[in-house]
GUVEX-942193 format. One line per 3 residues: their letters; for each residue x, y, z of N, C-alpha, C, O. Coordinates in nm, 2 decimals, padded with zeros to 4 digits. Atoms other than C-alpha are relative to their C-alpha. Example, Ala and Ser with C-alpha at 12.3 -4.5 7.8 and 13.67 -1.06 7.14 Angstrom:
BEGIN
AS> 00.09/-00.12/00.00/01.23/-00.45/00.78/00.09/00.12/00.00/00.19/00.12/00.07 | -00.09/-00.11/00.00/01.37/-00.11/00.71/-00.08/00.11/00.08/-00.03/00.22/00.09
// end
This chain:
BEGIN
KQK> 00.05/-00.12/00.07/-13.35/04.35/08.32/-00.02/00.11/00.10/-00.05/00.09/00.22 | 00.00/-00.10/-00.11/-13.33/04.72/08.45/-00.18/00.03/-00.03/-00.24/-00.03/-00.12 | 00.19/-00.06/00.02/-13.75/04.86/08.47/00.01/00.14/00.04/00.07/00.21/00.12
WPA> 00.00/-00.18/00.03/-13.82/05.19/08.39/-00.12/00.03/00.06/-00.20/00.06/-00.03 | 00.19/-00.01/00.04/-14.20/05.24/08.53/-00.04/00.11/-00.10/-00.10/00.11/-00.21 | 00.09/-00.14/00.11/-14.25/05.59/08.42/00.04/00.03/-00.13/-00.01/00.13/-00.19
FDK> -00.01/-00.08/00.15/-14.10/05.60/08.09/-00.08/-00.15/-00.08/-00.10/-00.16/-00.20 | 00.08/00.05/00.08/-14.30/05.30/08.02/-00.12/-00.01/00.01/-00.17/-00.09/-00.06 | 00.12/-00.12/-00.08/-14.61/05.48/08.19/-00.02/00.07/-00.14/-00.12/00.03/-00.21
ALK> -00.04/-00.10/00.08/-14.50/05.74/07.92/-00.05/-00.10/-00.15/-00.10/-00.07/-00.26 | -00.07/00.12/00.23/-14.44/05.43/07.59/-00.16/00.01/-00.05/-00.19/00.05/-00.16 | 00.08/00.08/00.01/-14.80/05.32/07.63/-00.07/00.10/-00.12/-00.08/00.04/-00.22
NPT> 00.07/-00.13/00.09/-14.96/05.65/07.43/00.04/00.14/-00.04/-00.01/00.25/-00.06 | -00.04/-00.16/00.04/-14.74/05.89/07.35/-00.01/00.09/-00.13/-00.03/00.04/-00.25 | 00.04/-00.02/00.12/-14.78/06.16/07.12/00.14/00.07/-00.03/00.19/00.09/-00.15
ALA> -00.10/-00.09/-00.03/-14.47/06.37/07.25/00.09/-00.06/00.11/00.06/-00.08/00.23 | -00.09/00.09/-00.15/-14.16/06.20/07.46/00.16/00.09/00.00/00.25/00.08/-00.09 | -00.13/-00.08/-00.04/-13.87/06.43/07.59/00.08/-00.14/00.06/00.01/-00.20/00.14
VGV> -00.12/00.04/-00.08/-13.57/06.22/07.70/00.12/00.04/-00.04/00.17/00.10/-00.14 | -00.21/-00.07/00.02/-13.19/06.28/07.78/00.03/-00.09/00.13/-00.04/-00.15/00.21 | -00.05/00.08/-00.10/-12.93/06.13/07.97/00.07/00.09/00.08/00.14/00.16/00.00
STD> -00.09/-00.12/-00.04/-12.75/06.38/08.23/00.18/-00.11/00.00/00.19/-00.23/00.03 | -00.07/00.01/00.06/-12.38/06.38/08.13/00.07/-00.14/00.15/00.15/-00.22/00.12 | -00.06/00.09/-00.07/-12.31/06.16/08.48/-00.04/-00.14/00.02/-00.04/-00.21/00.13
YLG> 00.03/00.14/-00.02/-12.43/05.84/08.34/00.04/00.04/-00.13/-00.06/00.11/-00.16 | -00.08/00.03/00.11/-12.23/05.86/07.98/00.01/-00.12/00.03/-00.04/-00.16/00.14 | -00.09/00.11/00.01/-12.08/05.55/07.91/-00.08/-00.12/00.01/-00.04/-00.24/-00.02
QRL> 00.05/00.13/-00.08/-12.33/05.35/08.05/-00.09/-00.10/-00.09/-00.13/-00.21/-00.04 | 00.08/00.01/00.06/-12.54/05.28/07.75/-00.10/00.00/-00.01/-00.16/-00.07/-00.09 | 00.11/-00.05/00.02/-12.84/05.43/07.86/-00.09/00.02/-00.11/-00.19/-00.04/-00.14
AQK> 00.08/-00.01/00.10/-12.93/05.60/07.58/-00.05/-00.10/-00.16/-00.14/-00.08/-00.24 | 00.00/00.12/00.10/-12.88/05.26/07.34/-00.15/-00.06/00.08/-00.24/-00.03/00.01 | 00.08/00.05/-00.15/-13.13/05.10/07.64/-00.15/00.13/-00.11/-00.22/00.13/-00.22
LLD> 00.11/-00.13/00.02/-13.37/05.44/07.60/-00.07/00.00/-00.16/-00.19/00.02/-00.17 | 00.04/00.02/00.17/-13.38/05.39/07.16/-00.04/-00.15/-00.01/-00.16/-00.17/-00.05 | 00.06/00.09/00.01/-13.39/05.05/07.17/-00.18/-00.06/00.08/-00.25/-00.15/00.03
KCI> 00.14/-00.01/-00.07/-13.73/05.05/07.42/-00.11/00.04/-00.08/-00.19/-00.03/-00.13 | 00.03/-00.07/00.09/-13.85/05.33/07.23/-00.02/-00.08/-00.16/-00.13/-00.14/-00.15 | -00.02/00.10/00.10/-13.82/05.13/06.89/-00.07/-00.15/00.00/-00.14/-00.18/-00.10
QVA> 00.11/00.06/-00.04/-13.98/04.82/07.02/-00.08/00.03/00.03/-00.17/-00.04/-00.03 | 00.16/00.00/00.06/-14.29/04.97/07.10/-00.07/00.11/-00.07/-00.18/00.14/-00.05 | 00.01/-00.02/00.08/-14.30/05.14/06.85/-00.05/-00.05/-00.14/-00.13/00.00/-00.22
RKK> 00.01/00.12/00.06/-14.30/04.86/06.65/-00.14/-00.12/00.00/-00.21/-00.16/-00.10 | 00.08/00.02/-00.05/-14.53/04.69/06.87/-00.14/00.05/-00.04/-00.24/-00.01/-00.08 | 00.14/-00.11/00.04/-14.80/04.95/06.80/00.01/00.00/-00.16/-00.09/00.03/-00.23
GKK> 00.06/00.08/00.20/-14.73/04.85/06.38/00.02/00.22/-00.02/-00.07/00.28/-00.08 | -00.03/-00.09/00.01/-14.57/05.21/06.40/00.11/-00.01/-00.13/00.17/-00.12/-00.11 | -00.04/00.03/00.07/-14.36/05.24/06.07/00.11/00.09/-00.05/00.17/00.08/-00.16
KVH> -00.12/-00.08/00.02/-14.13/05.55/06.14/-00.04/00.01/00.17/-00.14/-00.02/00.23 | -00.05/-00.11/-00.10/-13.98/05.75/06.46/00.08/00.13/-00.04/00.18/00.16/-00.12 | -00.06/-00.20/00.08/-13.89/06.14/06.41/00.06/-00.04/00.16/00.06/-00.14/00.23
IEL> -00.09/-00.07/-00.10/-13.70/06.31/06.66/00.06/00.08/-00.03/00.12/00.08/-00.14 | -00.05/-00.10/-00.02/-13.59/06.60/06.74/00.09/00.07/00.06/00.05/00.13/00.15 | -00.14/-00.04/-00.03/-13.22/06.73/06.81/00.06/00.13/-00.01/00.10/00.18/-00.12
DEF> -00.11/-00.09/00.03/-13.03/07.02/06.91/00.12/00.02/-00.07/00.23/-00.04/-00.05 | -00.14/00.04/00.12/-12.82/07.10/06.60/00.09/00.02/00.02/00.17/-00.01/-00.06 | -00.15/00.04/-00.03/-12.53/07.14/06.82/00.02/-00.06/00.12/00.09/-00.03/00.22
NER> -00.02/00.06/-00.12/-12.57/06.89/07.03/00.05/-00.09/-00.17/-00.02/-00.10/-00.27 | -00.08/00.03/00.10/-12.31/06.70/06.80/00.04/-00.18/00.04/00.11/-00.25/-00.04 | -00.06/00.08/-00.05/-12.26/06.41/07.00/-00.16/-00.13/00.01/-00.16/-00.25/00.02
ALA> 00.07/00.06/00.03/-12.64/06.35/06.97/-00.06/-00.03/-00.09/-00.16/-00.10/-00.09 | 00.00/-00.01/00.17/-12.63/06.38/06.60/00.07/-00.14/-00.05/00.02/-00.21/-00.13 | -00.05/00.10/00.05/-12.38/06.10/06.56/-00.09/-00.14/00.04/-00.12/-00.25/-00.01
FFE> 00.05/00.18/-00.01/-12.54/05.85/06.77/-00.08/-00.01/-00.07/-00.06/-00.12/-00.12 | 00.10/00.01/00.03/-12.85/05.88/06.62/-00.01/-00.02/-00.18/-00.10/-00.08/-00.24 | -00.01/00.10/00.12/-12.72/05.83/06.26/00.06/-00.08/-00.01/00.04/-00.14/-00.12
KHD> -00.04/00.11/-00.03/-12.50/05.55/06.39/-00.16/-00.11/-00.02/-00.18/-00.22/-00.07 | 00.13/00.13/00.00/-12.85/05.39/06.43/-00.08/00.04/-00.05/-00.19/00.01/00.01 | 00.03/00.08/00.16/-12.98/05.43/06.12/-00.11/00.17/-00.03/-00.21/00.19/-00.10
FEV> 00.13/-00.13/00.02/-13.17/05.80/06.15/00.06/00.08/-00.05/00.17/00.12/-00.03 | -00.06/-00.12/00.11/-13.17/06.06/05.87/-00.07/00.14/00.02/-00.18/00.16/00.04 | 00.06/-00.13/00.01/-13.22/06.42/05.86/-00.08/-00.02/-00.14/-00.07/-00.08/-00.24
VEG> 00.13/00.02/00.12/-13.55/06.47/05.69/-00.04/00.16/00.00/-00.13/00.19/-00.09 | 00.01/-00.14/00.05/-13.56/06.87/05.71/00.09/00.08/00.05/00.14/00.07/00.16 | -00.09/-00.07/-00.10/-13.36/07.13/05.75/-00.05/00.12/00.15/-00.16/00.16/00.18
TSN> 00.00/-00.05/-00.16/-13.30/07.31/06.12/-00.11/00.13/00.01/-00.13/00.20/-00.09 | 00.10/-00.07/00.01/-13.56/07.53/06.22/00.01/00.08/00.16/-00.04/00.02/00.26 | -00.01/-00.06/-00.17/-13.48/07.77/06.57/00.10/-00.16/00.05/00.05/-00.26/00.09
NTV> -00.09/00.09/-00.01/-13.16/07.54/06.61/-00.08/-00.13/00.06/-00.08/-00.18/00.17 | 00.09/00.14/-00.06/-13.40/07.21/06.62/00.04/-00.07/-00.16/00.01/-00.01/-00.26 | -00.02/00.11/00.11/-13.25/06.89/06.34/-00.14/-00.10/00.07/-00.19/-00.13/00.18
YME> 00.19/00.08/00.03/-13.59/06.69/06.24/00.08/-00.15/-00.04/00.14/-00.15/-00.14 | -00.06/00.10/00.06/-13.47/06.33/06.22/-00.09/-00.16/-00.03/-00.12/-00.23/00.06 | 00.05/00.13/-00.03/-13.63/06.03/06.14/00.08/-00.18/-00.05/00.19/-00.20/-00.10
RVL> -00.10/00.17/00.03/-13.57/05.59/06.09/-00.13/-00.03/-00.03/-00.22/00.02/00.03 | 00.05/00.08/00.05/-13.78/05.36/05.87/-00.01/-00.13/00.06/00.09/-00.20/00.07 | 00.03/00.13/-00.14/-13.90/05.08/06.11/00.02/-00.13/-00.06/-00.09/-00.18/-00.05
S> 00.06/00.11/00.07/-13.86/04.74/05.90/-00.07/-00.08/00.12/-00.14/-00.18/00.10
// end
């Protein structure tokens, strides 16, 4: 099991968390692992939704989050798309 101490520390009490994966690491499922961890922590904390903001021109990220049940909740503002996922 891979450990990410800084990421784990940031998740303990986040108000906002900026996460990205360098193109050097594409194809290694890091985005999937990071998203899984965020959702796991949100559920553990009793959260009902996860919200994200991303650049409207980042088609790869849009497709990734749509694939993982995120939906656009607002139009764009300053090239930012707002999405959320309801947790079950």
